[in-house]
C-alpha positions in Angstrom: 6.1 19.1 26.6 4.0 15.9 26.2 2.7 14.7 22.8 -0.2 12.3 22.3 -1.4 10.4 19.3 -5.1 9.7 18.7 -6.3 6.8 16.6 -9.3 8.0 14.7 -10.5 4.7 13.4 -11.6 2.0 15.8 -11.2 -0.8 13.2 -8.7 -3.4 14.1 -7.3 -3.7 10.6 -7.1 0.1 10.1 -4.0 1.3 8.1 -3.6 5.0 7.3 -1.8 4.3 4.1 -4.3 2.1 2.3 -6.2 5.0 0.9 -3.0 6.4 -0.6 -2.2 3.0 -2.1 -5.7 2.7 -3.6 -5.4 6.1 -5.1 -1.9 5.3 -6.5 -3.2 2.0 -7.9 -5.8 3.8 -9.9 -3.6 6.7 -11.0 -0.6 4.6 -12.0 -2.4 1.2 -12.8 -0.2 -0.6 -10.3 -1.3 -4.0 -9.2 1.2 -4.1 -6.3 -0.5 -1.0 -4.8 -3.9 -2.6 -5.3 -2.7 -5.7 -3.5 -1.6 -3.7 -0.5 -4.6 -1.4 -0.5 -7.0 -4.4 -0.4 -10.1 -2.4 -1.4 -11.1 0.9 -3.0 -12.2 3.4 -0.3 -14.4 6.5 -0.2 -11.4 8.9 -0.2 -10.2 7.6 -3.5 -13.7 7.8 -5.0 -14.0 11.4 -3.8 -10.6 12.4 -5.2 -10.8 10.6 -8.6 -14.5 10.5 -9.2 -16.5 7.8 -10.9 -13.5 6.7 -13.0 -12.0 5.0 -10.0 -14.9 2.6 -9.6 -14.4 1.6 -13.3 -10.6 1.4 -13.3 -9.9 -0.3 -9.9 -11.5 -3.7 -10.8 -9.5 -3.8 -14.0 -6.1 -3.5 -12.4 -4.6 -7.1 -12.0 -3.3 -7.8 -8.6 -3.4 -11.6 -8.6 -0.1 -12.0 -10.5 1.8 -9.5 -8.4 4.7 -10.8 -6.3 5.2 -8.4 -3.5 8.8 -8.1 -2.2 9.7 -9.5 1.2 10.5 -6.6 3.6 12.9 -6.8 6.4 13.8 -4.1 8.9 16.9 -3.8 11.0 15.8 -1.2 13.5 19.1 -0.8 15.3 21.0 0.2 12.1 18.2 1.9 10.1 18.4 -0.5 7.1 15.5 -1.9 5.3 15.9 -4.7 2.7 13.5 -5.8 0.0 13.9 -9.2 -1.7 13.7 -8.4 -5.4 13.2 -11.9 -6.7 13.2 -15.5 -5.8 17.0 -15.7 -6.3 17.5 -14.3 -2.8 19.1 -11.1 -4.1 18.3 -8.3 -1.7 18.7 -4.6 -2.2 19.1 -2.5 0.9 18.3 1.2 1.5 
């Protein structure tokens, strides 16, 4: 059996998770989600209605320090740097 994947968007910067992050940013008022989502999209507007257009700009994303992410593919470990003290927690 052969499986194929199809990319539905032709945009170079397309990310299938940005819509979920934008929705989560509005629902949970999370600046880190907003920083990763970059912009509010039509899916979030459709799901949450007009409240999303009002709430999204009010979520502060400028002061958010996103954790550094490192993947070690051969051993299935991902580490996030929690602060500037170089303390890493691995999952």
